[in-house]
C-alpha positions, 0 to 999 in steps of 0.5 A: 500500500505504501509503495502504491502511495509513493508511486501516485505521489511521484506521478503527481510530482512528475505531472506538475514538473511537465506542466511547469516546464511546458508553461515556461517553454510557452512563455519563453516562446511568446517572449521571443515572438514578442521580441521578434515582432517588435517594430524596428521603426516606431516613428510615424512615417505616414508624416513623411513628405520627403524620402532619400534613397541612398545607394553607392553614393547616389541619392534619389530624392522623393517629395510629396506635393499635393498628396502625390510623390514626385522624384525631386532629384529628377526634375520633379517628374512623377514618381511611381506611386505604387512603388513609393507606397509599397516602400512605405508599407514595407517600412512599417512592417519591418520588425527587429527579428533575431539579433544578428550582430552588435559588432560595428565592424561586421556591418559591411558583411551584412550590407547594412552600411554604405554597401547597402541601401540607406533610407532617410524619411523626413517631415519637413526638415525634421528627420523621422527615421534613418535605416539601412536595408542589407542583404538577404538572410541565408534562407533568402526569405529574410533581410538584414536591417539596422537603424543608422544610429545603432550597431545592432543588426537584425534579421527581419522576416521576409525579403524586402530589399527589392522594395527599396533597392530600385535604380529609378523611382520615376513613373516610366509607364506609358501605356497600360491596358488589358490586351485581351479587351482590344477590339481594333489596332491601327498603325499609321506610318508616314509614307505607308498604307494604314494598317487596320486589324479588327477582332471579330468573334475572337479572331483577328482579321485584316480590314483591307482584305477579307481573304488575308489570313492574319498571323495571330501570333504577330498581333499577340506580340504587338499587343504584348509590347504595347499594353505594358509599354515603359520608357527608358527615360523622361525628357524635360529639356526638349520641346516637341519640335526637337523630338519630331513629335509635332508631326509624328512618324508613326501613330498607333491607336488601340481601340478597346471593346468599350470604345476607349482609345489608347494612342501612342505618338512616335517621333524621331529616332536619335541615338538608338532611342525614339521620342514618344508621347501620349496625345493629351499629355505633355510628358515626352519619353524615350523608348528603346529603338528595338521596342518601337521597330517591333510596332512599326509593322506594315500590311505584309508583316501580319500575313500568315505564311 
């Protein structure tokens, strides 16, 4: 009987030890989770109206004017609003994660010094935050980060450098439409016959000849280039007469199913680029020569051979 009581007592003690150990482990894990979930930047970055992105000694400066971001270091042209907002959102989401280093001599190995990307955000002339975004962690699903005024290097969850490490924050989108909803394409080139392609019953046909069999792959290729057309540069030091856009060499018109039109005017070629613009927008862009050449098609180019 005594042995039975002893066994019961030992079982109870063992059970209590298991519960205490499990509880301690849960508390420890929660503390670690709380630590890892602590925001790196506590300032209200939504107040920022100026951002500096510094990489390899080059500074891109963004300014918020009338609730819209512009690239003030590039003559104040419009910034890519989506890219800037993504950067701000990701900044808010950065957590400290695991402490990777406190050694100031190891900053370079994590690329949280001049070898990485430094971000400065201001409200007026007041600096809100200054931090570095470094290289990816070993799992390529994390990123080393550091506040500029600290030596502590943290490994935050998720790979976020791509949101900060952009060579150009300007809005370089020229055309952006759904190529599946195009009903008609018109190519008007100086000195050439106008090309008109129409979609009927889901298939493309040539307006100028009923028996002409259209190579659908060539139409698809043209629309792929046009529907997501981006510029190489934005021009601020030339007028229309300098670019040949007062009398465009080529006018490309895409009519959508809802009758709306997307129009691209192509000016002269210079140094392997073409000058282009939209009809009701004063912004002049440059586009690589090879992209424009793919769009300057004649009638025979669309024939199915």
